[in-house]
C-alpha positions in Angstrom: 14.9 -21.2 -3.6 11.2 -20.3 -3.3 11.4 -16.6 -4.5 7.8 -16.6 -5.8 6.7 -16.2 -9.3 6.1 -12.7 -10.7 2.9 -11.9 -12.4 2.5 -8.2 -13.1 4.6 -6.0 -15.4 7.1 -4.4 -15.5 8.8 -7.7 -14.9 12.4 -6.5 -15.3 11.8 -4.0 -12.4 10.2 -6.7 -10.3 12.9 -9.2 -10.9 15.5 -6.6 -10.1 13.8 -5.7 -6.9 13.3 -9.4 -5.8 17.0 -10.3 -6.5 18.2 -7.1 -4.9 16.2 -7.9 -1.8 17.7 -11.3 -1.5 21.2 -9.9 -1.8 20.7 -7.1 0.8 19.2 -9.4 3.3 22.1 -11.8 3.0 20.5 -14.7 1.3 23.5 -14.6 -1.1 26.5 -13.1 0.9 29.3 -11.2 -0.7 31.6 -13.5 -2.7 28.9 -16.0 -3.4 27.9 -17.1 -6.9 24.3 -16.5 -8.0 22.3 -19.4 -9.5 22.4 -19.6 -13.4 19.9 -17.6 -15.4 17.8 -20.7 -16.1 17.5 -21.4 -12.5 16.6 -17.8 -11.6 14.1 -17.6 -14.5 12.3 -20.7 -13.3 12.2 -19.5 -9.7 10.9 -16.1 -10.6 8.6 -17.3 -13.3 10.0 -15.1 -16.0 12.1 -15.6 -19.2 16.0 -15.7 -19.2 16.1 -12.3 -21.0 14.2 -10.7 -18.1 16.7 -12.2 -15.6 19.6 -11.1 -17.8 18.3 -7.5 -17.8 17.8 -7.6 -14.0 21.3 -8.8 -13.5 22.6 -6.0 -15.6 20.7 -3.5 -13.5 22.2 -5.0 -10.3 25.6 -4.9 -11.8 25.0 -1.2 -12.6 24.0 -0.7 -8.9 27.4 -2.3 -7.9 25.8 -5.4 -6.3 27.0 -8.1 -8.7 29.8 -8.7 -11.1 29.8 -11.1 -14.0 33.1 -13.0 -14.4 33.9 -14.5 -17.8 33.3 -18.2 -17.9 32.6 -18.3 -14.1 29.2 -16.7 -13.6 27.7 -13.8 -11.6 29.0 -13.1 -8.2 27.8 -10.9 -5.4 30.3 -8.1 -4.7 28.3 -5.8 -2.3 25.1 -6.0 -0.2 24.3 -2.3 -0.5 24.0 -0.5 -3.8 26.4 2.2 -4.7 23.5 4.6 -4.6 19.8 4.3 -3.7 18.3 2.8 -6.9 15.2 5.1 -7.1 17.6 8.1 -6.7 19.8 6.8 -9.6 16.8 6.4 -11.8 15.5 9.9 -11.0 18.9 11.4 -11.8 18.9 9.6 -15.2 15.4 10.9 -15.9 16.3 14.4 -15.1 19.3 14.2 -17.4 17.1 13.0 -20.1 14.8 16.0 -19.5 17.7 18.3 -19.7 18.9 16.9 -23.0 15.5 17.5 -24.5 15.5 21.0 -23.1 18.6 21.8 -25.1 17.0 20.6 -28.2 13.9 22.7 -27.8 15.0 25.8 -25.8 18.3 26.8 -27.2 16.9 27.2 -30.7 13.8 28.9 -29.3 16.1 31.4 -27.5 17.9 32.2 -30.7 14.7 32.7 -32.6 13.3 34.8 -29.8 16.2 37.2 -30.1 15.5 37.7 -33.8 11.8 38.0 -33.4 10.9 39.5 -30.1 8.6 42.5 -29.9 8.1 45.2 -27.3 5.4 43.1 -25.8 7.8 40.2 -25.5 10.5 42.4 -24.0 8.0 43.6 -21.3 6.8 40.0 -20.7 10.4 38.8 -20.2 11.0 41.5 -17.7 7.9 40.6 -15.8 8.8 36.9 -15.9 12.4 37.5 -14.5 10.9 39.6 -11.7 8.4 36.9 -10.9 11.2 34.3 -10.8 13.2 36.5 -8.4 10.1 36.9 -6.2 9.7 33.1 -6.2 13.2 32.8 -4.5 11.4 33.1 -1.1 8.8 30.4 -2.1 8.9 26.6 -1.8 10.6 24.6 -4.5 7.4 23.9 -6.5 6.5 27.6 -6.6 10.0 28.6 -7.6 9.9 26.0 -10.4 6.7 27.3 -11.7 8.1 30.8 -11.9 11.2 29.4 -13.6 9.2 27.6 -16.2 7.1 30.7 -16.8 10.2 32.6 -17.7 11.4 29.9 -20.1 7.8 29.9 -21.6 8.1 33.6 -22.2 11.3 33.0 -24.1 9.7 30.3 -26.3 6.6 32.5 -26.9 8.9 35.3 -28.1 10.2 33.0 -30.8 6.7 33.3 -32.5 6.6 29.8 -33.7 3.3 28.1 -32.8 4.6 24.6 -33.2 7.5 25.3 -30.9 5.1 26.9 -28.4 2.8 23.9 -28.4 5.8 21.5 -28.1 7.0 23.4 -25.1 3.5 23.3 -23.5 3.4 19.5 -24.0 6.9 19.1 -22.4 6.3 21.4 -19.6 4.8 18.9 -17.1 7.9 16.6 -17.5 10.1 19.6 -17.2 8.4 20.8 -14.0 8.9 17.4 -12.3 12.4 17.2 -13.5 13.3 20.6 -12.2 11.7 19.7 -8.7 13.7 16.5 -8.7 16.8 18.3 -9.7 16.6 20.8 -6.8 16.1 18.0 -4.4 18.8 15.7 -5.8 21.5 18.4 -6.0 20.4 20.7 -3.2 20.5 23.6 -5.6 18.6 26.1 -3.4 20.1 25.2 -0.1 22.7 28.0 -0.3 21.3 29.9 -3.2 17.4 30.3 -3.0 17.4 32.1 -6.3 19.6 29.6 -8.1 20.7 30.6 -11.5 19.5 34.1 -11.4 22.5 35.6 -13.2 22.3 33.0 -16.0 18.6 33.8 -16.5 19.2 37.5 -16.4 21.8 37.1 -19.1 19.5 35.1 -21.2 16.7 37.8 -20.9 19.2 40.6 -21.7 20.5 38.7 -24.8 17.0 38.1 -26.1 15.9 41.7 -25.4 18.9 43.3 -27.3 18.5 40.9 -30.2 21.7 38.9 -29.8 20.8 35.4 -31.0 24.2 33.9 -30.4 24.5 35.2 -26.9 20.9 34.1 -26.0 21.4 30.5 -27.4 24.9 30.4 -25.8 23.8 31.5 -22.4 21.1 28.9 -22.2 23.1 26.1 -23.6 26.0 26.9 -21.1 23.6 26.8 -18.2 21.9 23.6 -19.3 25.3 21.9 -20.0 26.6 23.0 -16.6 23.6 21.3 -14.8 23.9 18.1 -17.0 27.6 17.8 -16.1 26.8 18.3 -12.4 24.1 15.5 -12.7 26.5 13.1 -14.3 29.3 13.7 -11.9 27.2 13.7 -8.7 
């Protein structure tokens, strides 16, 4: 079985891709048993732990199944979902979990500490986000992040502001991926407008519980959608 030794990292991803290709092209048909870990490791030029992780990834994609005491068998030649798409969805979910840690508390602090300048900035940011509804996804995401940045700024915590700034590039890509993965703007170009308006109103009137609750509810709704899709 001349699969060809792997030389560059990350080895697990390469091993997974190589084995997946062999399965999808029919080298190992559905119902067949894969060679043992030692044999695969030797063929790929990697350690058994790398092969084990690759097989776990293939099992997660629905291609193989381990049977106690019998080995690993091919159960499908096409993954349940395109593998890069699955990874992107997982990455976006990670981004949203971090958003909840940073932004929900920031919204609560903003409601307690906002100034007249902050209130005006939030109005402007919400209007800019609405204007972005006619733009492409990237421009809309930039307007969305600007609104969230205005909320964080209103918290008047320089460490929190710097933390959000460091996180913003990952957030931007996560939001662009999210729109594509879930088709959020297909029927609603200004997706989430009411939730964002509610967030702005809560901060402006100084209602910390409502501000934090509005943002957390929106983020949890998206997270649930990601995990169920």
